[in-house]
SEKEGU-513832 format. One record per residue (C-alpha): residue in one letter; x, y, z. Coordinates in steps of 0.05 Angstrom, whole numbers, padded with zeros to 5 digits, always signed. Example, Ala and Ser with C-alpha at 12.3 -4.5 7.8 and 13.67 -1.06 7.14 Angstrom:
A+00246-00090+00156 S+00273-00021+00143 
This chain:
M+00007+00004+00003 P+00043+00054-00024 R+00037+00126+00012 L+00037+00186-00025 L+00066+00247+00008 V+00033+00310-00042 F+00067+00378-00039 G+00009+00421-00081 D-00028+00484-00088 S-00096+00495-00100 L-00103+00449-00160 S-00096+00392-00109 F-00157+00405-00060 Q-00206+00457-00105 G-00259+00421-00133 P-00307+00452-00190 E-00347+00498-00128 S-00296+00502-00067 P-00239+00481-00035 C-00250+00414-00004 A-00220+00374+00049 A-00160+00336+00038 D-00194+00273+00044 E-00245+00284-00009 P-00238+00218-00051 R-00251+00252-00116 L-00184+00299-00115 W-00134+00276-00151 P-00086+00255-00097 N-00130+00207-00072 I-00142+00177-00141 A-00072+00171-00150 A-00065+00134-00082 S-00128+00090-00098 T-00115+00072-00165 L-00047+00042-00127 G-00074+00016-00069 G-00052+00057-00023 S-00062+00130+00016 A-00042+00196+00005 E-00024+00258+00056 L-00029+00324+00021 V+00016+00389+00045 A-00015+00445+00004 S-00046+00511+00005 A-00073+00563-00040 G-00020+00602-00086 W+00033+00555-00063 T+00094+00559-00109 A+00156+00515-00107 R+00187+00560-00053 D+00129+00552-00001 A+00133+00477-00013 W+00205+00480+00005 W+00191+00519+00068 A+00140+00466+00083 M+00194+00412+00075 I+00238+00445+00126 G+00202+00478+00172 D+00135+00435+00191 P+00145+00375+00234 R+00089+00346+00212 V+00120+00343+00146 W+00182+00312+00179 A+00138+00254+00204 D+00108+00241+00133 L+00175+00234+00108 K+00189+00173+00146 H+00134+00136+00124 A+00132+00166+00050 D+00137+00114-00013 V+00139+00170-00060 V+00141+00242-00060 V+00107+00294-00107 L+00123+00357-00123 A+00050+00375-00154 V+00072+00454-00148 G+00103+00509-00203 S+00032+00523-00240 M+00023+00583-00186 D+00092+00601-00204 T+00070+00623-00275 L+00021+00665-00259 P+00021+00743-00274 S+00036+00782-00205 P+00031+00863-00222 L+00047+00869-00151 P+00109+00834-00113 T+00094+00776-00079 Y+00111+00808-00009 L+00065+00874-00020 R+00014+00821-00045 G+00015+00768+00005 G+00020+00825+00051 L-00051+00858+00035 R-00087+00813+00091 Y-00050+00846+00145 L-00076+00914+00138 R-00120+00946+00185 P-00163+00968+00192 S-00215+00920+00159 G-00246+00969+00122 L-00177+00992+00097 R-00160+00919+00074 R-00224+00902+00036 T-00219+00969+00002 V-00150+00960-00016 R-00163+00891-00029 K-00219+00894-00079 A-00183+00955-00111 Y-00124+00908-00123 L-00171+00842-00153 A-00205+00899-00199 A-00139+00920-00222 Q-00105+00856-00230 P-00125+00834-00299 R-00115+00902-00332 L-00049+00903-00303 A-00033+00829-00324 V-00050+00848-00396 A-00015+00907-00393 M+00048+00885-00372 R+00037+00819-00409 G+00043+00776-00355 R+00104+00802-00325 P+00121+00805-00272 R+00108+00730-00249 V+00095+00698-00184 L+00153+00676-00176 P+00219+00666-00233 A+00229+00609-00273 K+00303+00602-00244 L+00273+00609-00176 T+00223+00550-00187 V+00280+00510-00215 H+00318+00530-00147 Y+00271+00507-00099 L+00250+00446-00139 D+00327+00428-00139 R+00328+00442-00065 A+00277+00404-00046 V+00303+00339-00080 Y+00375+00353-00064 A+00347+00344+00019 L+00299+00288+00002 R+00361+00244-00020 I+00404+00260+00034 L+00340+00241+00077 R+00318+00183+00035 P+00356+00161-00015 E+00315+00108-00034 L+00259+00149-00038 P+00226+00160-00110 I+00200+00235-00126 V+00165+00256-00180 A+00146+00317-00207 V+00096+00360-00256 L+00104+00423-00312 P+00048+00472-00296 S-00023+00476-00312 V-00058+00525-00359 H-00116+00572-00341 R-00162+00612-00376 A-00177+00659-00318 S-00207+00723-00326 S-00178+00749-00260 Y-00109+00745-00298 G-00142+00773-00360 N-00131+00709-00383 V-00056+00712-00395 H-00010+00661-00381 T+00052+00683-00427 G+00096+00652-00365 R+00079+00579-00380 E+00124+00562-00430 E+00190+00591-00394 T+00175+00555-00333 A+00150+00486-00359 A+00221+00480-00402 A+00264+00505-00347 I+00228+00451-00306 A+00232+00402-00353 A+00303+00415-00366 W+00319+00404-00290 S+00283+00335-00296 R+00325+00308-00341 R+00392+00330-00299 V+00365+00306-00238 D+00329+00241-00260 V+00257+00260-00231 P+00200+00247-00276 V+00148+00295-00288 L+00067+00290-00309 N+00062+00356-00353 L-00007+00377-00340 A-00020+00423-00390 E-00026+00354-00428 V-00068+00319-00390 V-00116+00375-00365 G-00111+00424-00412 E-00171+00409-00453 H-00216+00404-00395 V-00192+00476-00375 L-00190+00514-00437 S-00253+00484-00462 G-00285+00512-00397 R-00307+00442-00378 G-00264+00459-00306 N-00288+00507-00246 P-00326+00566-00269 D-00255+00611-00247 G-00217+00583-00311 M-00159+00555-00269 H-00184+00502-00223 W-00210+00431-00248 G-00279+00391-00246 W-00282+00325-00229 E-00268+00301-00297 G-00198+00344-00291 H-00181+00315-00226 A-00191+00242-00247 L-00159+00257-00308 V-00092+00277-00263 G-00100+00225-00205 K-00097+00170-00266 A-00043+00198-00308 M-00002+00201-00237 A-00008+00136-00216 A+00008+00109-00276 L+00075+00156-00273 I+00081+00128-00200 G+00068+00057-00206 P+00128+00030-00242 L+00171+00064-00180 V+00138+00033-00128 A+00130-00048-00120 P+00071-00070-00100 G+00070-00090-00024 E+00140-00064-00015 S+00156+00012+00028 P+00215+00033+00027 A+00203+00064+00089 G+00202-00002+00120 T+00140+00002+00146 
């Protein structure tokens, strides 16, 4: 019964209408795990990038415990790195801390209204995380995991696609990040699942979440089955590298 430890973003837990609890069986990490006859532990939050996954890996004691029992680690981050970010990340993330609450709501509303226009005007730049930093944090994660658990299989993803009006339908940063991750994956021998190939038509045809970014249950099923096919050869049935 392989145990999957998945580091993800909202694509890992957002359903067709709203966020879901991590144990929702229709989410792709649980579909992948159940297809393999195992279970999944999800470490994720909305907007997470490769940097956030790295921070969780080194800073969350629950992750340290999960790593001892994992049979495979899935680095399912990188998609949010490619999104336009007209405000620098530290300023955008800091909006939640503005006080009083009335000021916070006013500023946030103004930014959300301006974001799609700015994304178009600035042609998708700057991005949430430059491609070189996405690769940097993925590389650090893999290096650390191989020091701790040399035998532990690791897989990653290439970024998904979107048609989100909240970003002005702009996604100019995806190709560069996807190419950088693909080159990195070959260098460090980490298999990758190309989310755009698996779920692109589902998203771009409008069959996913109305926000134009997240997936419907059909999309989760497609990704879950594809991820299971990628992981399957890496984990021998009935054998646990963790010795548990």
